[in-house]
DSSP file (Angstrom, degrees, kcal/mol; ACC not computed):
  #  RESIDUE AA STRUCTURE BP1 BP2  ACC     N-H-->O    O-->H-N    N-H-->O    O-->H-N    TCO  KAPPA ALPHA  PHI   PSI    X-CA   Y-CA   Z-CA
    1    1 A M              0   0    0      0, 0.0    13,-2.5     0, 0.0     2,-0.3   0.000 360.0 360.0 360.0 150.9   99.2  109.4   90.7
    2    2 A R  E     -AB  13  41A   0     39,-1.8    39,-3.1    11,-0.2     2,-0.4  -0.962 360.0-146.9-139.5 153.0  100.3  106.2   92.4
    3    3 A L  E     -AB  12  40A   0      9,-2.5     9,-4.0    -2,-0.3    37,-0.2  -0.970   9.3-150.0-120.6 139.6  101.0  105.0   95.9
    4    4 A D  E     - B   0  39A   0     35,-3.3    35,-1.7    -2,-0.4     6,-0.1  -0.923   3.0-162.6-104.1 113.4  103.7  102.4   96.7
    5    5 A P        -     0   0    0      0, 0.0    32,-0.1     0, 0.0    -1,-0.1   0.402  31.4-130.0 -76.6   6.7  102.6  100.5   99.7
    6    6 A C  S    S+     0   0    0      3,-0.2     4,-0.1     1,-0.1    -2,-0.0   0.810  78.0 113.2  48.8  40.4  106.2   99.2  100.2
    7    7 A R  S    S-     0   0    0      2,-0.2    -1,-0.1     3,-0.1     3,-0.1   0.018  97.5 -97.7-123.9  19.6  105.1   95.7  100.5
    8    8 A R  S    S+     0   0    0      1,-0.3     2,-0.3     0, 0.0    -4,-0.0   0.881  89.5 120.2  60.8  37.7  106.7   94.4   97.3
    9    9 A T  S    S-     0   0    0      1,-0.1    -1,-0.3     3,-0.0    -3,-0.2  -0.803  74.6 -80.5-124.1 167.3  103.3   94.8   95.4
   10   10 A R        -     0   0    0     -2,-0.3    -1,-0.1    -3,-0.1    -3,-0.1  -0.315  57.6 -93.9 -67.4 152.7  102.4   96.9   92.4
   11   11 A P        -     0   0    0      0, 0.0     2,-0.5     0, 0.0    -7,-0.2  -0.217  39.6-113.4 -58.6 156.7  101.7  100.6   93.1
   12   12 A I  E     -A    3   0A   0     -9,-4.0    -9,-2.5    -3,-0.1     2,-0.6  -0.803  20.8-134.7 -88.9 130.6   98.1  101.7   93.7
   13   13 A I  E     +A    2   0A   0     -2,-0.5     2,-0.3   -11,-0.2   -11,-0.2  -0.812  37.6 164.3 -88.4 125.7   96.5  103.9   91.1
   14   14 A C        -     0   0    0    -13,-2.5     2,-0.4    -2,-0.6    14,-0.2  -0.816  35.7-115.1-135.9 168.7   94.7  106.6   92.7
   15   15 A A  E     -C   27   0A   0     12,-2.0    12,-2.6    -2,-0.3     2,-0.6  -0.909  25.9-130.4-108.8 138.9   93.2  110.0   91.9
   16   16 A L  E     +C   26   0A   0     -2,-0.4    10,-0.2    10,-0.2     3,-0.1  -0.744  31.7 168.0 -84.2 120.4   94.5  113.2   93.4
   17   17 A T  E     +     0   0A   0      8,-2.4     2,-0.3    -2,-0.6     9,-0.2   0.652  67.3  15.4-109.3 -14.3   91.7  115.3   94.9
   18   18 A R  E     -C   25   0A   0      7,-1.6     7,-3.1     2,-0.0     2,-0.4  -0.952  62.4-157.9-158.8 135.6   93.6  117.8   96.9
   19   19 A L  E     +C   24   0A   0     -2,-0.3     2,-0.3     5,-0.2     5,-0.2  -0.966  14.0 178.5-120.0 133.8   97.3  118.9   96.8
   20   20 A F  E >   -C   23   0A   0      3,-3.1     3,-0.5    -2,-0.4    50,-0.3  -0.761  42.3-108.1-117.0 169.3   99.0  120.6   99.8
   21   21 A G  T 3  S+     0   0    0     -2,-0.3    49,-1.0     1,-0.2    50,-0.5   0.868 121.1  29.1 -63.8 -34.0  102.6  121.8  100.3
   22   22 A D  T 3  S-     0   0    0     47,-0.2    41,-3.0    48,-0.1     2,-0.3   0.165 130.5  -9.2-113.8  19.8  103.2  119.0  102.7
   23   23 A G  E <   -CD  20  62A   0     -3,-0.5    -3,-3.1    39,-0.3     2,-0.3  -0.991  56.9-113.7 178.7-174.5  100.8  116.3  101.5
   24   24 A V  E     -CD  19  61A   0     37,-2.4    37,-2.9    -2,-0.3     2,-0.5  -0.962  12.1-137.5-141.4 157.1   97.9  115.1   99.4
   25   25 A R  E     -CD  18  60A   0     -7,-3.1    -8,-2.4    -2,-0.3    -7,-1.6  -0.984  34.2-170.4-115.0 136.1   94.4  113.9   99.6
   26   26 A L  E     -CD  16  59A   0     33,-3.0    33,-2.9    -2,-0.5     2,-0.6  -0.962  25.5-135.2-129.5 144.5   93.7  110.9   97.4
   27   27 A E  E     -CD  15  58A   0    -12,-2.6   -12,-2.0    -2,-0.3    31,-0.2  -0.886  29.6-164.0 -92.2 117.1   90.8  108.8   96.2
   28   28 A L        -     0   0    0     29,-3.5   -14,-0.1    -2,-0.6     3,-0.1  -0.530  28.2 -95.3 -97.8 159.4   91.6  105.1   96.4
   29   29 A P    >   -     0   0    0      0, 0.0     3,-1.0     0, 0.0    -1,-0.1  -0.426  64.0 -74.1 -67.8 156.5   89.9  102.2   94.7
   30   30 A D  T 3  S+     0   0    0      1,-0.2    27,-0.1    -2,-0.1    26,-0.0  -0.151 113.2   5.2 -52.4 139.1   87.2  100.5   97.0
   31   31 A N  T 3  S+     0   0    0      1,-0.2    -1,-0.2    -3,-0.1    26,-0.1   0.783  83.2 160.6  55.6  33.6   88.6   98.2   99.9
   32   32 A T    <   -     0   0    0     -3,-1.0    -1,-0.2     2,-0.0     2,-0.1  -0.766  34.3-138.4 -83.5 117.3   92.3   99.1   99.2
   33   33 A P        -     0   0    0      0, 0.0     0, 0.0     0, 0.0     0, 0.0  -0.518  21.9-171.3 -68.4 146.6   94.4   98.3  102.3
   34   34 A L        -     0   0    0     -2,-0.1     4,-0.1     4,-0.0    -2,-0.0  -0.967  13.9-141.7-142.4 123.9   97.0  100.8  103.0
   35   35 A P        -     0   0    0      0, 0.0    16,-0.2     0, 0.0   -29,-0.0  -0.114  31.8-107.1 -73.5 178.1   99.8  100.6  105.5
   36   36 A D  S    S+     0   0    0      1,-0.1    15,-2.1    14,-0.1     2,-0.5   0.811 106.1  54.9 -78.3 -31.7  100.8  103.7  107.6
   37   37 A Q  E    S+ E   0  50A   0     13,-0.2     2,-0.2   -32,-0.1    13,-0.2  -0.914  70.3 146.8-106.7 128.1  104.1  104.2  105.7
   38   38 A V  E     - E   0  49A   0     11,-2.2    11,-2.6    -2,-0.5     2,-0.4  -0.800  41.9-117.8-141.1-178.1  103.9  104.5  101.9
   39   39 A K  E     -BE   4  48A   0    -35,-1.7   -35,-3.3    -2,-0.2     2,-0.6  -0.999  20.2-139.8-129.3 135.4  105.6  106.3   99.1
   40   40 A V  E     -BE   3  47A   0      7,-2.8     7,-2.4    -2,-0.4     2,-0.7  -0.820  16.1-154.6 -93.5 124.6  103.8  108.8   96.8
   41   41 A L  E     +BE   2  46A   0    -39,-3.1   -39,-1.8    -2,-0.6     2,-0.6  -0.902  16.6 176.5-109.4 108.3  104.8  108.4   93.2
   42   42 A I  E >   - E   0  45A   0      3,-2.3     3,-1.8    -2,-0.7     2,-0.5  -0.846  68.0 -58.0-118.9  96.1  104.5  111.6   91.1
   43   43 A G  T 3  S-     0   0    0     -2,-0.6   -41,-0.0     1,-0.2     0, 0.0  -0.626 122.0 -19.6  69.8-122.4  105.8  110.8   87.5
   44   44 A E  T 3  S+     0   0    0     -2,-0.5     2,-0.3    -3,-0.1    -1,-0.2   0.461 119.8 102.0 -95.8  -4.0  109.5  109.7   88.2
   45   45 A L  E <   -E   42   0A   0     -3,-1.8    -3,-2.3     2,-0.0     2,-0.4  -0.627  54.6-161.4 -90.6 142.9  109.6  111.3   91.7
   46   46 A S  E     -E   41   0A   0     -2,-0.3     2,-0.5    -5,-0.2    -5,-0.2  -0.989   4.5-171.0-129.4 123.8  109.2  109.4   94.9
   47   47 A H  E     -E   40   0A   0     -7,-2.4    -7,-2.8    -2,-0.4     2,-0.2  -0.953  23.0-130.1-119.9 121.9  108.2  110.9   98.3
   48   48 A D  E     +E   39   0A   0     -2,-0.5    16,-2.8    -9,-0.2    17,-0.9  -0.563  45.8 163.2 -63.4 135.6  108.3  109.0  101.7
   49   49 A A  E     -EF  38  63A   0    -11,-2.6   -11,-2.2    14,-0.3     2,-0.4  -0.910  34.3-138.5-148.8 172.1  104.9  109.6  103.3
   50   50 A S  E     -EF  37  62A   0     12,-2.4    12,-3.4    -2,-0.3     2,-0.2  -0.999  29.0-113.6-140.5 144.8  102.5  108.4  105.9
   51   51 A S  E     - F   0  61A   0    -15,-2.1    10,-0.3    -2,-0.4     3,-0.1  -0.527  28.2-171.6 -74.4 137.0   98.7  108.1  105.8
   52   52 A S  E     -     0   0A   0      8,-4.7     2,-0.2     1,-0.4     9,-0.2   0.362  58.5 -20.1-119.6  10.7   97.2  110.6  108.1
   53   53 A G  E     - F   0  60A   0      7,-0.7     7,-2.7     2,-0.0    -1,-0.4  -0.683  55.7-147.7 158.9 152.9   93.5  109.7  108.1
   54   54 A R  E     - F   0  59A   0      5,-0.2     2,-0.3    -2,-0.2     5,-0.2  -0.998  11.9-179.3-142.2 142.8   90.9  107.8  106.0
   55   55 A E  E >   - F   0  58A   0      3,-2.7     3,-2.2    -2,-0.3     2,-0.4  -0.875  69.5 -56.3-138.6 103.5   87.3  108.1  105.3
   56   56 A N  T 3  S-     0   0    0     -2,-0.3   -25,-0.0     1,-0.3   -28,-0.0  -0.431 123.3 -14.5  61.6-113.3   85.9  105.4  103.0
   57   57 A T  T 3  S+     0   0    0     -2,-0.4   -29,-3.5    -3,-0.1     2,-0.5   0.453 119.5  93.0 -99.3   2.1   88.0  105.6   99.8
   58   58 A T  E <   +DF  27  55A   0     -3,-2.2    -3,-2.7   -31,-0.2     2,-0.4  -0.832  51.9 177.1-101.3 126.5   89.5  109.0  100.6
   59   59 A V  E     -DF  26  54A   0    -33,-2.9   -33,-3.0    -2,-0.5     2,-0.4  -0.975  23.4-139.2-131.1 139.4   92.8  109.2  102.4
   60   60 A G  E     -DF  25  53A   0     -7,-2.7    -8,-4.7    -2,-0.4    -7,-0.7  -0.846  18.3-165.3 -98.6 138.5   95.2  112.0  103.5
   61   61 A V  E     -DF  24  51A   0    -37,-2.9   -37,-2.4    -2,-0.4     2,-0.4  -0.976   4.4-156.0-124.4 122.3   98.9  111.4  103.0
   62   62 A D  E     -DF  23  50A   0    -12,-3.4   -12,-2.4    -2,-0.4     2,-0.3  -0.850  21.9-122.9 -96.1 137.4  101.6  113.6  104.7
   63   63 A F  E     + F   0  49A   0    -41,-3.0   -14,-0.3    -2,-0.4   -15,-0.1  -0.653  30.7 175.2 -73.3 138.3  105.0  113.8  103.2
   64   64 A V        +     0   0    0    -16,-2.8   -15,-0.2    -2,-0.3    -1,-0.1   0.190  37.3 113.4-126.7   9.7  107.8  112.8  105.6
   65   65 A D  S >  S-     0   0    0    -17,-0.9     3,-1.0     1,-0.1   -18,-0.1  -0.184  86.5 -84.8 -81.2-178.7  110.9  112.9  103.4
   66   66 A E  T 3  S+     0   0    0      1,-0.3    -1,-0.1     2,-0.1    -3,-0.0   0.662 128.4  45.7 -69.2 -16.1  113.7  115.4  104.0
   67   67 A H  T 3  S-     0   0    0      2,-0.1    -1,-0.3     3,-0.0     4,-0.1   0.682  85.6-157.0 -95.0 -13.1  112.2  118.2  102.0
   68   68 A H    <   +     0   0    0     -3,-1.0     2,-0.3   -20,-0.1    -5,-0.2   0.748  67.7  61.8  43.4  29.7  108.6  117.8  103.5
   69   69 A S  S    S-     0   0    0    -47,-0.1   -47,-0.2     1,-0.1   -48,-0.1  -0.944  71.8-139.2-168.4 156.1  107.1  119.4  100.5
   70   70 A I              0   0    0    -49,-1.0   -48,-0.1    -2,-0.3   -49,-0.1   0.502 360.0 360.0 -91.2 -11.6  106.8  118.9   96.7
   71   71 A F              0   0    0    -50,-0.5    -1,-0.2    -4,-0.1   -49,-0.1   0.367 360.0 360.0 -87.6 360.0  107.4  122.6   96.1
């Protein structure tokens, strides 16, 4: 899974630790800065999202695109 920080930089490779209908929990590399608004990249799909909380390298991300769900 990848996160696009929408800053004209390369997407961040991360590990999916939990999947929800309206978001995901991800494990990021150490010291990875993350803006409030991101895009979650799942294969060729892209979902607008916002970070909803962070603890160390684990971040919660809520989908905010028109469908509000990947299902």
